[in-house]
Structures are given as structure tokens and as C-alpha cells.
C-alpha positions in Angstrom: 21.1 -104.6 243.4 21.4 -101.2 241.9 19.0 -100.7 239.0 15.6 -101.9 237.8 14.8 -102.9 234.3 12.0 -100.5 233.2 9.8 -100.7 230.1 7.6 -97.7 229.8 3.8 -98.4 229.4 2.9 -95.1 227.9 4.7 -91.9 226.9 3.5 -90.0 229.9 3.0 -92.6 232.6 3.6 -96.2 233.8 6.4 -98.7 233.7 6.6 -102.5 233.6 9.3 -103.5 236.0 11.5 -106.6 235.7 15.0 -107.6 237.0 13.8 -108.0 240.5 12.3 -111.0 242.3 10.3 -111.7 245.4 13.3 -112.4 247.6 14.9 -109.1 246.6 11.7 -107.2 247.3 11.5 -108.8 250.7 15.1 -108.7 251.8 17.4 -106.5 249.6 18.1 -103.3 251.5 18.1 -101.2 248.3 14.7 -102.4 247.1 12.4 -100.0 248.9 14.3 -96.9 247.7 14.4 -98.2 244.1 10.7 -98.9 244.1 9.9 -95.4 245.5 12.1 -93.7 243.0 10.5 -95.5 240.1 7.0 -94.8 241.5 7.7 -91.1 241.8 8.9 -91.0 238.2 6.4 -93.2 236.5 3.2 -93.1 238.7 2.2 -96.8 238.0 4.5 -99.8 238.3 3.6 -103.2 236.9 5.1 -106.5 237.9 4.4 -110.0 236.5 4.4 -113.2 238.5 6.2 -112.1 241.6 4.5 -115.0 243.5 3.0 -112.8 246.3 0.9 -114.5 248.9 -1.2 -112.3 251.1 1.4 -112.7 253.8 4.4 -111.8 251.7 2.5 -108.9 250.1 2.0 -107.5 253.7 5.7 -108.0 254.4 6.7 -106.1 251.3 4.2 -103.3 251.9 5.6 -102.8 255.4 9.0 -102.3 253.8 7.6 -99.5 251.7 5.8 -97.6 254.5 3.3 -97.9 257.3 0.7 -100.4 256.3 -2.9 -99.8 257.1 -3.5 -102.9 259.2 -7.1 -101.9 260.0 -8.1 -103.3 256.6 -9.0 -107.0 257.0 -8.9 -107.0 260.8 -12.5 -108.3 261.0 -11.5 -111.1 258.6 -8.3 -112.0 260.5 -6.1 -110.7 257.7 -4.8 -107.4 259.1 -3.4 -105.3 256.3 -5.3 -107.2 253.5 -8.4 -106.0 251.7 -9.9 -108.6 249.4 -11.6 -106.6 246.7 -14.5 -108.7 245.7 -18.3 -108.5 245.0 -18.7 -111.0 247.8 -19.5 -109.0 251.0 -18.0 -111.8 253.1 -14.6 -111.0 251.5 -14.4 -107.4 252.6 -16.2 -106.0 249.5 -19.7 -106.0 248.3 -21.4 -104.9 245.1 -22.2 -101.3 246.1 -18.6 -100.7 247.2 -17.1 -102.3 244.1 -19.5 -100.5 241.7 -18.2 -97.2 243.1 -14.8 -98.1 241.8 -16.2 -98.2 238.2 -15.9 -94.3 238.3 -12.6 -92.4 238.2 -11.4 -91.8 241.7 -8.6 -91.2 244.1 -8.5 -93.2 247.4 -8.8 -91.7 250.8 -10.4 -88.3 250.0 -13.2 -88.8 252.6 -11.0 -89.9 255.5 -11.3 -87.9 258.8 -9.2 -84.8 259.0 -6.6 -86.4 261.2 -5.9 -88.9 258.4 -4.2 -88.4 255.0 -4.8 -90.1 251.7 -2.5 -93.1 251.1 0.8 -92.5 249.3 0.6 -95.8 247.5 -1.5 -98.9 246.9 -0.3 -102.4 246.1 -2.8 -104.6 244.3 -2.3 -108.2 243.1 -4.7 -110.2 241.0 -5.9 -113.5 242.6 -8.9 -114.2 240.3 -9.9 -112.5 237.0 -13.4 -111.6 235.8 -14.9 -113.2 232.8 -15.7 -109.9 231.2 -14.3 -106.4 231.8 -12.3 -105.8 235.0 -9.4 -103.8 233.5 -8.0 -101.2 235.8 -7.3 -97.8 234.2 -5.0 -95.1 235.4 -4.5 -91.4 234.5 -2.0 -88.9 236.0 -3.5 -85.7 237.5 0.1 -84.5 237.9 0.7 -84.7 234.2 -2.7 -83.1 233.4 -2.2 -80.2 235.8 1.3 -79.6 234.4 -0.2 -79.4 230.9 -2.5 -76.5 231.8 -1.8 -72.8 231.1 -0.7 -70.5 234.0 -4.0 -68.7 234.2 -6.0 -71.9 234.6 -3.5 -73.3 237.1 -3.8 -70.1 239.2 -7.6 -70.3 239.1 -7.7 -74.0 240.2 -5.2 -73.3 243.0 -7.7 -70.9 244.7 -10.5 -73.5 244.8 -11.5 -75.9 247.5 -13.5 -79.1 247.0 -15.7 -81.2 249.3 -15.4 -85.0 248.9 -18.0 -87.2 250.4 -19.4 -90.7 250.4 -22.6 -89.2 249.0 -20.7 -87.9 246.0 -19.6 -91.5 245.2 -22.9 -93.2 245.9 -24.8 -90.6 243.8 -22.8 -91.8 240.8 -23.8 -95.5 241.5 -27.4 -94.7 242.3 -28.4 -91.6 240.4 -32.0 -91.6 241.7 -31.7 -92.3 245.4 -34.6 -92.6 247.9 -34.9 -90.1 250.7 -33.7 -92.8 253.1 -30.6 -93.4 251.0 -29.8 -89.7 250.8 -30.2 -89.4 254.6 -27.9 -92.4 255.1 -25.2 -91.0 252.8 -25.4 -87.5 254.4 -24.5 -89.2 257.7 -21.3 -90.7 256.2 -17.9 -89.1 255.8 -17.1 -85.9 254.0 -13.9 -83.9 253.8 -12.8 -80.5 252.4 -9.5 -80.3 250.5 -7.7 -77.8 248.3 -8.4 -78.7 244.7 -4.6 -78.5 244.0 -2.4 -80.6 246.3 1.1 -79.1 246.5 3.4 -82.0 247.6 6.5 -82.0 249.6 8.1 -84.0 246.8 7.2 -84.2 243.2 4.8 -82.3 241.0 1.4 -81.0 242.4 -1.7 -83.0 241.7 -5.5 -82.5 241.6 -7.8 -83.9 244.3 -10.7 -84.9 242.0 -12.7 -88.0 241.1 -15.7 -90.0 242.1 -16.0 -88.8 245.7 -15.8 -85.1 244.7 -19.1 -83.5 245.6 -18.9 -79.8 245.1 -16.7 -76.7 245.0 -16.9 -74.5 248.1 -18.6 -71.2 247.3 -20.0 -72.3 244.0 -23.5 -73.5 243.0 -23.5 -77.2 243.7 -24.9 -78.3 240.4 -22.6 -76.0 238.5 -19.6 -77.1 240.5 -20.4 -80.8 239.9 -20.4 -80.2 236.2 -17.1 -78.3 236.5 -15.5 -81.2 238.5 -16.8 -83.8 236.0 -15.4 -81.8 233.1 -12.0 -81.7 234.9 -12.0 -85.5 235.2 -13.0 -85.9 231.6 -10.1 -83.7 230.5 -7.7 -85.5 232.7 -8.7 -88.9 231.4 -8.9 -88.5 227.6 -7.8 -91.7 225.9 -4.2 -90.6 225.2 -3.7 -89.9 228.9 -4.9 -93.3 230.1 -3.1 -96.6 230.8 -5.5 -99.6 230.8 -4.3 -102.8 232.4 -5.8 -106.2 231.5 -5.1 -108.4 234.5 -3.6 -111.9 234.6 -3.5 -113.9 237.8 -0.3 -113.0 239.6 0.1 -109.5 238.2 0.9 -106.8 240.8 0.4 -103.1 240.3 1.6 -100.3 242.6 0.4 -96.8 242.0 1.0 -93.3 243.3 -2.4 -92.6 244.8 -2.1 -88.8 245.4 -1.0 -88.3 241.7 -3.4 -90.7 239.9 -7.0 -91.3 239.1 -8.0 -94.9 238.7 -11.1 -96.9 237.9 -12.2 -100.4 237.1 -14.0 -101.3 233.9 -17.4 -102.8 234.8 -17.6 -106.6 235.0 -20.3 -109.2 235.5 -22.6 -109.3 238.5 -21.6 -111.9 241.0 -18.1 -112.2 239.5 -15.6 -114.2 241.4 -13.0 -111.6 240.5 -10.7 -111.0 243.6 -7.8 -108.6 244.1 -5.5 -108.6 247.1 -4.9 -105.1 248.2 -2.5 -103.4 250.6 -2.8 -99.7 251.4 -0.1 -97.5 253.0 -1.0 -95.0 255.7 -0.8 -91.4 254.5 1.8 -89.2 256.2 1.5 -86.0 254.1 -1.5 -83.7 254.7 -3.2 -82.3 251.7 -2.6 -78.7 252.9 
């Protein structure tokens, strides 16, 4: 195989991919490079009805890069995270509700680990209401800014924390909750990530807590405004899921979120995450 059939999803981002089947994804020697090239160009790739099982999704993910096999180990499915409100399926309501806010994955990992370069997500069960996944490119947003603002942002550093994410889910936490969150992961990054390949991006979103050297409340308002500007309607692709849809996205260059859906939903997504090999600085 030599080319993919690409139908752009929006003017600035996203592509629906056809002309490739499961057997080619699993065995054709050209397939990984073609997928990576398309992902770098379009940021989000959509496939319909590939027929992935958890096992074949793991197999494909390992062709793209190093799969984080720590996900799902306790459920005897190494490499698989079942995104669900059911805590017995590697999820839970508090974790899922955090994804209702715009975010980038992996910002609170320990310093020896890097954010994932890509995530592979397949729909197993849809929700009755809501549940759309939305994407916005921070690469495209940063590129659209004037030189003066780009220069200002490039000098800033941001702390991401679990507390930053939880605070958005539970706006009036108890002292006990605050103490528990404070004991969880936090990580400092440059606000602008200059990549080895491709355009720079912004490390912002739901886990962003504050700007180093700035008043915390002022910096939180500043960070929230950045997210709002990066995710205006014309910058967003919203995907309504059908069972069997698979989406791959460029995690370092994208924000994503899930539209809220019903409590106790049986919605279930099969997720594979690649291990990050590029540091943020």
C-alpha cells in the first residue's frame, strides 16, 4: 500500500481515513509510517468499523510505538484501559468526570516520564445522552497568535496537578479532599512545548494549576482564558460515536474533552496509550 484515502473533518484539523483495513494495519510494513504522517498533518484520525478487538488494538498500537502496558495490568488486560463509569472496569465516576473538561493527557506524570505521543480509542458501548468527544489543536492556535504574544507565552512555566483537575470537578472541596489532592502528582512544564518534529504546542488544559511566579488566582484565570481562546467553536471537531469507531489523536498537540453523559452510563471505550519518548523541555 502507498496512500490513504483522506477526507478532512474540518478546515484546520482532523481527517476521516479509509482505504485501509485491519489486516493492513496489523501486517503491512508501510502502515505505521502512513498513519504517523497523517497524524502529524491532521492531528486527529477517524476510522469506521475496523473491527478492532482489545487484542488486535494492542497489536496495532505496538506497531505505532511503545505501548503503556501498565494500563489494565490489574484487570489482566495489559495495555488496555476501559474508560467507563464502572470502577471495576478501570474507570470510576470521578475520573471520568475529569475528562468533561478540556485537557491534555500525561501532564502530571513523574519527571522521568513524558506525555504520550498518541492515544488510540475505540467505542465499545455508546451513552444514551452526550458522550461526544471534542478536539482542538493547540498547535494551530499558537500558530495563529502574534509574535509578541508568542514571545510572552514562551517565557512562562506552568504547574499541572491532579488537584487542578479535581478542583474543576469538585469546586468546593472539603479540607480532607484538598489534603488528599495535594499529596497527588504535580509537574512543572514550559507553557510552550517546542517539539523535535512539527509545530510547537501549548501545555494547557484541565490539569493546569497555576503559572510559576504569578498570583495563583490570576494565573488560573489566565490559563482558563487561553483554553477558551483555543477552543472556540470554529476551532473544534466534535465526534459523535458509533460502536466500532476508532480515533487516534496527537496528544501533545491537542486538547480534548468528553461531553457529559448520564450517571451510571454503560458507555465504554477501549483505550491504548503510547509511552512518551520526547521530553517537554
